[in-house]
Every structure is written in C-alpha cells, then in structure tokens.
Backbone as CSV, one residue per row, in Angstrom:
resi,resn,N_x,N_y,N_z,CA_x,CA_y,CA_z,C_x,C_y,C_z
1,MET,-13.535,-28.200,45.358,-14.582,-28.026,46.336,-15.687,-29.065,46.114
2,LEU,-16.038,-29.257,44.847,-17.087,-30.219,44.519,-16.688,-31.615,44.970
3,PHE,-15.439,-31.968,44.765,-14.944,-33.284,45.134,-14.966,-33.487,46.645
4,LEU,-14.653,-32.435,47.393,-14.560,-32.559,48.843,-15.907,-32.498,49.553
5,PHE,-16.828,-31.673,49.055,-18.040,-31.396,49.816,-19.317,-32.047,49.284
6,THR,-19.247,-32.712,48.138,-20.436,-33.389,47.618,-20.068,-34.804,47.185
7,ASP,-21.071,-35.600,46.900,-20.830,-36.947,46.385,-21.160,-37.035,44.894
8,LEU,-21.170,-35.911,44.216,-21.520,-35.866,42.794,-20.569,-36.712,41.953
9,LEU,-19.279,-36.596,42.188,-18.325,-37.366,41.382,-18.423,-38.860,41.660
10,SER,-18.658,-39.240,42.894,-18.755,-40.668,43.191,-20.027,-41.274,42.618
11,ARG,-21.083,-40.467,42.462,-22.302,-40.972,41.838,-22.149,-41.069,40.327
12,ALA,-21.378,-40.173,39.717,-21.225,-40.161,38.262,-20.221,-41.201,37.766
13,PHE,-19.230,-41.521,38.589,-18.190,-42.469,38.200,-18.212,-43.659,39.148
14,ASP,-17.869,-44.842,38.636,-17.939,-46.063,39.438,-16.754,-46.263,40.376
15,GLY,-15.641,-45.673,40.088,-14.469,-45.866,40.931,-13.883,-44.545,41.352
16,TRP,-12.682,-44.578,41.881,-12.041,-43.342,42.305,-10.944,-42.915,41.344
17,ILE,-10.462,-43.837,40.504,-9.320,-43.519,39.645,-9.682,-42.539,38.527
18,VAL,-10.826,-42.694,37.901,-11.216,-41.806,36.799,-11.427,-40.372,37.287
19,PRO,-12.186,-40.146,38.363,-12.302,-38.762,38.817,-10.979,-38.182,39.325
20,PHE,-10.148,-39.027,39.933,-8.848,-38.555,40.422,-7.964,-38.105,39.268
21,LEU,-7.850,-38.949,38.238,-7.055,-38.573,37.065,-7.698,-37.415,36.305
22,GLY,-9.023,-37.439,36.217,-9.722,-36.364,35.541,-9.514,-35.025,36.215
23,PHE,-9.418,-35.026,37.530,-9.181,-33.792,38.275,-7.863,-33.153,37.861
24,PHE,-6.846,-33.957,37.584,-5.535,-33.426,37.219,-5.340,-33.262,35.715
25,LEU,-5.917,-34.143,34.910,-5.665,-34.108,33.470,-6.732,-33.354,32.683
26,LEU,-7.984,-33.593,32.963,-9.090,-32.964,32.232,-10.144,-32.459,33.225
27,PRO,-9.824,-31.430,33.976,-10.744,-31.022,35.047,-12.097,-30.522,34.541
28,TRP,-12.128,-29.739,33.478,-13.410,-29.218,32.988,-14.261,-30.332,32.394
29,THR,-13.639,-31.285,31.731,-14.374,-32.407,31.163,-14.969,-33.273,32.268
30,THR,-14.192,-33.551,33.287,-14.675,-34.349,34.416,-15.842,-33.656,35.103
31,LEU,-15.699,-32.369,35.335,-16.762,-31.609,35.988,-18.022,-31.557,35.128
32,ALA,-17.862,-31.305,33.830,-19.018,-31.245,32.929,-19.735,-32.580,32.867
33,TYR,-18.994,-33.677,32.781,-19.614,-34.996,32.736,-20.402,-35.259,34.021
34,ALA,-19.809,-34.950,35.166,-20.478,-35.206,36.442,-21.750,-34.372,36.575
35,VAL,-21.706,-33.121,36.176,-22.887,-32.264,36.283,-23.973,-32.716,35.306
36,MET,-23.582,-33.061,34.076,-24.571,-33.522,33.102,-25.167,-34.861,33.529
37,TRP,-24.362,-35.725,34.116,-24.854,-37.023,34.583,-25.841,-36.836,35.729
38,ALA,-25.571,-35.889,36.604,-26.435,-35.666,37.766,-27.816,-35.156,37.372
39,SER,-27.920,-34.533,36.201,-29.213,-33.978,35.809,-30.230,-35.066,35.463
40,SER,-29.768,-36.221,34.955,-30.731,-37.259,34.570,-30.206,-38.681,34.753
41,GLU,-29.160,-38.857,35.553,-28.562,-40.176,35.798,-27.958,-40.798,34.539
42,SER,-27.780,-40.000,33.494,-27.080,-40.430,32.280,-26.720,-39.181,31.491
43,VAL,-25.843,-39.357,30.514,-25.469,-38.252,29.629,-25.988,-38.620,28.253
44,GLN,-26.819,-37.750,27.681,-27.415,-38.051,26.388,-27.738,-36.776,25.639
45,GLY,-27.785,-36.874,24.329,-28.175,-35.760,23.484,-27.257,-34.561,23.588
46,PHE,-27.847,-33.399,23.820,-27.110,-32.137,23.870,-26.090,-32.110,25.003
47,GLU,-26.302,-32.913,26.025,-25.361,-32.961,27.143,-23.978,-33.407,26.688
48,TRP,-23.927,-34.285,25.679,-22.627,-34.703,25.140,-21.912,-33.538,24.476
49,PHE,-22.651,-32.598,23.901,-22.040,-31.405,23.318,-21.353,-30.589,24.414
50,ILE,-21.989,-30.460,25.556,-21.397,-29.717,26.678,-20.118,-30.397,27.154
51,VAL,-20.141,-31.715,27.258,-18.955,-32.462,27.676,-17.838,-32.310,26.634
52,ALA,-18.178,-32.381,25.354,-17.181,-32.215,24.292,-16.606,-30.802,24.311
53,PHE,-17.446,-29.811,24.546,-16.965,-28.433,24.633,-15.970,-28.294,25.787
54,ALA,-16.279,-28.892,26.928,-15.367,-28.852,28.072,-14.051,-29.543,27.735
55,PHE,-14.118,-30.621,26.959,-12.903,-31.314,26.532,-12.025,-30.394,25.691
56,PHE,-12.637,-29.648,24.771,-11.866,-28.730,23.940,-11.313,-27.559,24.747
57,VAL,-12.021,-27.154,25.790,-11.484,-26.123,26.688,-10.238,-26.654,27.396
58,ASP,-10.285,-27.905,27.853,-9.107,-28.517,28.479,-7.945,-28.608,27.498
59,LEU,-8.223,-29.028,26.272,-7.155,-29.104,25.258,-6.573,-27.725,24.975
60,GLY,-7.422,-26.713,24.926,-6.955,-25.349,24.707,-6.059,-24.862,25.831
61,ALA,-6.364,-25.264,27.045,-5.520,-24.881,28.180,-4.141,-25.528,28.060
62,PHE,-4.100,-26.803,27.643,-2.814,-27.463,27.434,-2.026,-26.801,26.315
63,ALA,-2.678,-26.493,25.214,-2.005,-25.873,24.070,-1.521,-24.475,24.419
64,GLY,-2.335,-23.721,25.122,-1.943,-22.369,25.515,-0.765,-22.364,26.464
65,GLY,-0.726,-23.329,27.375,0.396,-23.432,28.299,1.687,-23.777,27.589
66,GLY,1.603,-24.667,26.617,2.791,-25.021,25.841,3.298,-23.866,25.005
67,ARG,2.390,-23.123,24.403,2.767,-21.978,23.590,3.433,-20.913,24.459
68,ARG,2.882,-20.642,25.607,3.443,-19.630,26.503,4.827,-20.061,27.002
69,ARG,4.988,-21.362,27.275,6.279,-21.871,27.732,7.345,-21.679,26.662
70,ARG,6.982,-21.899,25.390,7.935,-21.718,24.297,8.290,-20.245,24.098
71,GLN,7.359,-19.337,24.321,7.597,-17.908,24.131,8.538,-17.347,25.194
72,THR,8.475,-17.837,26.419,9.303,-17.312,27.486,10.689,-17.951,27.521
73,ALA,10.867,-19.059,26.863,12.152,-19.758,26.914,13.145,-19.219,25.933
C-alpha cells in the first residue's frame, strides 16, 4: 500500500531496483529504512537500531519458513 499510494520509497531510495528487491527480499527492512529516512531526510543514531531490528525480523521470517518446511516434509 505504501509503495502504491505514497512517494515515500522513491524519496528514500535513488532508484527503483532497491525498493523493488527490498519489497520481495527484505520487506520490513525496506519499510523501516524508508520510514526512518522520512523523519529527518537521513538515517542516524537510534534509527539504525530500528532498521537493524527490522533486518533481524526479516531473517527470522526466512529461518522460520525453512524450519516449518523441513517439519512438514
């Protein structure tokens, strides 16, 4: 929804490839970076902690999906 109805991602990233790939590979990290960037036109200090936390949430989703796939097979 954010990608379709706002220009937040285009303001946070210089091209279209990073947000496009981020949407599919690291959606929470991409969203966190864009929101933190929009607050002050840069990401600094504690905002990097929020982006890193979102990255670990994305990694956890990948790990959880792999674990569940192995359990059902």
